[in-house]
Steps between C-alpha positions, in 0.01 A plus 500: 500500500218433265575541131297421183683379192332533165596345166344355186530152380567335164285580203510468121516788252145412374345496849250771592570478869809444716486353851614712793553392862545688824661327791505647848805398698609565856864563422709318428298196387174424683214502251182661637271536208488443121263655244476447125379738231562589141589795278445552132814429293637841384205664665449794737347334808814401693500767770139444602529121493819498709352739758191268523714191552714671770181592688365153459800342675377614839444870492751785534528500883852393598620496140844650469569490121409361162773331297474480124699308243553800271248756395309301232278195518339319216733639233485870466228553764693764687445579871454849620721477811387841640135413468546156646679657796212736561250212468662264753660762725831321544838513326524330164832354392561357158792270443672376178808299427576639155573857395210600260585557135313832486569588139355161388204533737423848374516376133267215582249728675489737201454211261237297686315772695516816284203658680612418848876488475560827680292401799665157538845648450440766767401235751807292417733796552311649792759408764878440487645153536764448768758217530474306829835464673563120507787264467276263298316543166391856411160626606335824404216669678268796489310609806204722566399603852822415673867582491735301282693375814169373645420318169837329509450393858156357397654296232770361731240398757291316250777306313516148642723336247666616179418865406130509434268626781294211628165672451576554129633138446182366655270733309642391171482130583134541606410709196664241265350200670198466276681539175413203274738304281861604462453818705480289817801287419762752607515709187375841608345705220445861585520646146235758416350519156708808427829349614660477838559817706834383632577572858159650587 
């Protein structure tokens, strides 16, 4: 089963761009392809760039799903999951380990993006989050293009160790590999200029 995991890497608040990596994996853990790109921090280009990276990992033939670490990359650069699903033609599953603090997120959007807050908020709340049945640490997911039960099975097939799907773990490592200075020393900084959208 071929799956592409996509995640952003470490970046600083003052950065203009955030690194993004797509890693194609033959489940559970054989790496087939890696592609690197970037998105504008707090921008609006995430959906297009993620779709481009997914295609660049080897095309869409044989691809079963796209796994995302949340629905934002590069701060508040929010992914349109429905549009991404239409662009790549396979199920899109976003995973998070923390329940989002939606009131705080909504307040941050209204403060930092007054002209665009409604659009970003709509994308964030577009789909319901579901808890993944697991004896281990809690995982939440939202899925577009497949049933919730199929999304849960996908996660279980791609988790090699711990509770993070292997394509996402690898994508984050790759995206953060070029971070200079303290960002490459083990301290992951994923804080957007407007404050962290917890759990997204």
